C-alpha positions as CSV (number, residue, x, y, z in Angstrom):
1,M,0.0,0.0,0.0
2,H,2.9,2.4,1.0
3,S,4.6,1.8,-2.4
4,V,1.4,2.3,-4.4
5,L,0.7,5.7,-2.5
6,K,4.2,6.9,-3.0
7,S,4.0,5.9,-6.8
8,M,0.7,7.8,-7.0
9,L,2.2,11.0,-5.3
10,T,5.4,10.8,-7.6
11,L,3.2,10.6,-10.6
12,V,1.1,13.5,-9.4
13,A,4.3,15.5,-8.8
14,L,5.6,14.5,-12.4
15,I,2.2,15.7,-13.9
16,A,2.3,19.0,-11.9
17,L,6.1,19.6,-13.0
18,A,5.2,18.8,-16.6
19,T,2.5,21.3,-16.4
20,Q,4.9,23.9,-15.0
21,L,7.3,23.2,-17.6
22,A,4.8,23.6,-20.3
23,Q,3.8,27.0,-19.2
24,A,4.8,30.1,-21.2
25,Q,8.0,32.3,-20.9
26,V,9.7,31.9,-17.6
27,G,13.2,33.4,-16.6
28,P,16.4,31.3,-16.5
29,E,16.3,30.9,-12.8
30,E,12.9,29.7,-12.7
31,K,13.5,27.3,-15.5
32,G,16.6,26.0,-13.6
33,E,14.5,25.4,-10.6
34,R,11.8,23.6,-12.5
35,I,14.5,21.4,-14.0
36,K,15.9,20.5,-10.7
37,Q,12.5,19.6,-9.4
38,F,11.9,17.5,-12.5
39,R,15.1,15.7,-11.9
40,V,14.2,15.1,-8.2
41,A,10.9,13.6,-9.3
42,I,12.4,11.3,-12.0
43,F,15.2,10.2,-9.8
44,T,13.0,9.5,-6.7
45,E,10.8,7.3,-8.9
46,V,13.5,5.5,-10.8
47,L,15.7,4.9,-7.7
48,N,12.7,4.4,-5.5
49,L,14.4,6.7,-2.8
50,T,13.0,6.9,0.8
51,V,13.0,10.1,2.6
52,E,16.1,9.2,4.5
53,E,17.9,8.2,1.4
54,A,16.9,11.2,-0.4
55,Q,18.2,13.4,2.3
56,G,21.7,11.8,2.0
57,F,21.5,11.5,-1.8
58,W,20.8,15.0,-3.0
59,P,23.6,16.8,-1.4
60,V,26.2,14.3,-2.7
61,Y,24.6,14.1,-6.1
62,N,24.2,18.1,-6.5
63,A,27.9,18.5,-5.5
64,Y,28.9,15.9,-8.1
65,L,26.8,17.8,-10.7
66,D,28.5,21.1,-9.8
67,K,32.0,19.6,-10.3
68,R,30.9,17.8,-13.5
69,E,29.6,21.0,-14.9
70,A,33.0,22.8,-14.2
71,L,34.8,19.9,-15.9
72,L,32.4,20.3,-19.0
73,E,33.0,24.1,-19.1
74,Q,36.9,23.3,-19.2
75,Q,36.3,20.9,-22.3
76,K,35.0,23.8,-24.4
77,P,37.6,24.9,-26.9
78,G,38.9,28.4,-26.3
79,R,38.2,29.1,-30.1
80,Q,37.2,27.3,-33.3
81,L,39.1,24.1,-33.9
82,D,39.4,24.9,-37.6
83,G,41.4,28.3,-36.5
84,M,43.9,26.3,-34.4
85,N,47.2,25.1,-35.7
86,D,48.2,21.4,-35.3
87,A,49.9,22.0,-32.1
88,E,47.0,23.8,-30.6
89,V,44.8,20.9,-31.7
90,E,47.1,18.2,-30.3
91,E,47.1,20.0,-27.1
92,Y,43.2,20.3,-27.1
93,I,42.9,16.4,-27.7
94,K,45.4,15.7,-24.8
95,K,43.4,18.0,-22.6
96,H,39.9,16.4,-23.7
97,F,41.3,12.9,-22.6
98,E,42.6,14.3,-19.3
99,L,39.3,15.9,-18.5
100,K,37.4,12.6,-19.4
101,Q,39.8,10.9,-17.0
102,R,38.8,13.4,-14.4
103,E,35.3,12.9,-15.2
104,L,35.6,9.3,-14.5
105,E,37.4,9.7,-11.4
106,L,34.7,12.2,-10.3
107,E,32.1,9.3,-11.1
108,K,34.1,6.9,-9.0
109,D,34.2,9.2,-6.1
110,L,30.3,9.8,-6.4
111,V,29.8,6.1,-6.2
112,Q,32.0,5.8,-3.1
113,Q,30.2,8.7,-1.3
114,L,26.8,7.2,-2.3
115,R,27.7,3.9,-0.8
116,K,27.4,5.6,2.6
117,V,23.7,6.6,1.9
118,L,22.2,4.0,-0.7
119,P,22.2,0.4,-1.1
120,P,24.4,-0.9,-4.2
121,R,21.3,-1.8,-6.2
122,K,20.0,1.9,-6.1
123,I,23.5,3.1,-7.1
124,A,23.5,0.8,-10.0
125,K,20.2,2.3,-11.2
126,L,21.8,5.8,-11.3
127,P,22.7,5.7,-14.9
128,I,19.1,4.4,-15.7
129,A,17.6,7.5,-13.7
130,E,20.1,9.9,-15.7
131,R,19.1,8.5,-18.9
132,E,15.2,8.6,-18.0
133,F,15.6,12.3,-16.8
134,R,17.4,13.3,-20.1
135,E,14.7,11.5,-22.3
136,S,11.9,12.9,-20.3
137,L,13.2,16.5,-20.3
138,L,14.0,16.2,-24.1
139,K,10.5,15.1,-24.7
140,K,9.1,18.0,-22.7
141,I,11.2,20.5,-24.5
142,Q,9.9,19.0,-28.0
143,E,6.3,19.2,-26.7
144,L,6.9,22.7,-25.7
145,R,8.4,23.6,-28.9
146,Q,5.5,21.8,-30.9
147,Q,3.0,23.7,-28.7
148,R,4.6,27.2,-29.4
149,R,4.6,26.5,-33.2
150,L,0.8,25.7,-33.0
151,E,0.1,28.9,-30.9
152,R,2.0,31.0,-33.4
153,S,0.2,29.6,-36.3
154,G,-3.0,30.1,-34.6
155,G,-3.8,26.5,-34.3
156,R,-3.2,25.7,-37.9
157,N,-1.2,22.8,-39.0
């Protein structure tokens, strides 16, 4: 009974978040917050997090996301690859693999930290939750674009 209620509440939360995401123009901060809420709902559902697990999981996972985002920022080339000489391109390739290695180390560290708050089975489901979140978010974005196209065309196809 408890899991059925929890699933229903999660479903209601997902529907509410989807509705919020579908609303018209919002600022970047509000969009970011809605995306965070959407991530929480998806991960909670896929990982089947208890309240206690969620309290331990989110601070660790959010810190990981911040570090990962910083790494991804470093992967962006300073300028167009076609405008670089061969030595600069070689340096870019070397840096790319160094950053990929750091990203892998970051993931390993995440798993070690999560071992303190989640059972191994839930940790193993983390890539599934991440994929589900990305796919669901992409679907919502596509739906929003389609809705906006329809609104601009006055409902005509």
